[in-house]
N, C-alpha and C positions, 0 to 999 in steps of 0.2 A: 478515777472516781469509783466509789463502792456504794452499794445499797445494803444497809443493815436491816434485816427483819428480826425483830425481837418480840417473842410471844411471851407475855407476862401475865401473872394472875391479876385479876381486877383489883385486888387489895393493894397491889404495888403500882398500879397504873398512875394514879394522881401524883404520887411521890416521884416516880420516874419522869413524868411529863414536866413537872416543875423543875427538876434537876437538869433535864435536857435544855430547857429554856434558859435557865440560869447560866449554863455553860456555853450558850450560844449555838446549840444545835437546833435545827428545824426538823420537825417530825410530823408525819401523818398518822393518826390513830384510827384503827379499825376495830370494831367489836367482833370478837370471834368466840368460838365455843370449843372447849377441849373434848377429846374423844373418850378418855378414860373415866373422868369424874363427871363429864358433861356439864362442867362448870364454866362460868363466864371468864373469858380471857380478853386481853387487849393486845392487838398486834400493832407494833410501831414500825413504820417504814421511815428510815433515816438515811438520807443521801449525804455522803461525806466525801471529802477529798481523801486520797490514799493516806496522806500523812496525819489525818485526824481519826483514823479507825481505832487505834489503841485508846485514845482519849474518850471516844464515845463508848467503847466497851467497858472502860473503867467506870463511867457514869452508870451504865446498866448494871454492872456487877455490884456496885455499892448501894444500889437502890432496890434490888430485887432479891429478897431473902427467901431461903428455903425454910419451911415450917412444917411441923407435924400436925395432922388433922385427922379426927376420927370420922370415918365414913361407914355407912351401912351398905354392904354389897347388894346389888340388884339380884332378885330371885332368878333362878335358872329358867330359861324358856323351854317349854315342851317337856320338862322333867316333872318329877313328882314333887310338887310344891308343898304338899301337905306335911312332908317331913323336913322341909327346909326352914331352919331357924336362923334369921339374919343376925349375926353378932357384929357390932361395930369393929372395924379394923383400923389401926393407925397407919397412915401412909404419909409420905413426904409430898408436899405440894409447894408451889411457889417457885422462886428462882426465875430463870429466863431460859428459853430455848432461842438461841441466836444463830442466824445465818448471815454470812457476809458474802455477797456476790458482786462480780465485776459489772460495771455499767459501761456499755459500749458508747452510748450517746445520751446526753441530757440537754433538754431545752426548757427555758422558762419564757412564758409569754405574758 
């Protein structure tokens, strides 16, 4: 058995959740926050048998798209902020950060 942790952008959360249910996967959703953009994310915990890992990863891959987004950088801390002019920067967001880890034991009550 494996535990899949998939950290996805909130914009993809509903779509991924529906796709996982449709494909017969059970998942637990946790609200989380990203470090770089400090934006809302959703972390999915998906317990699957070893032979279902690739199918679960296909569902995640097909429902979590990378997109470009304009963000305004945070002003520097402790520096001369009077000369700092924040210009929006285009960065890639979205997609999924996925971790697959072995599960030594699983019990349901």
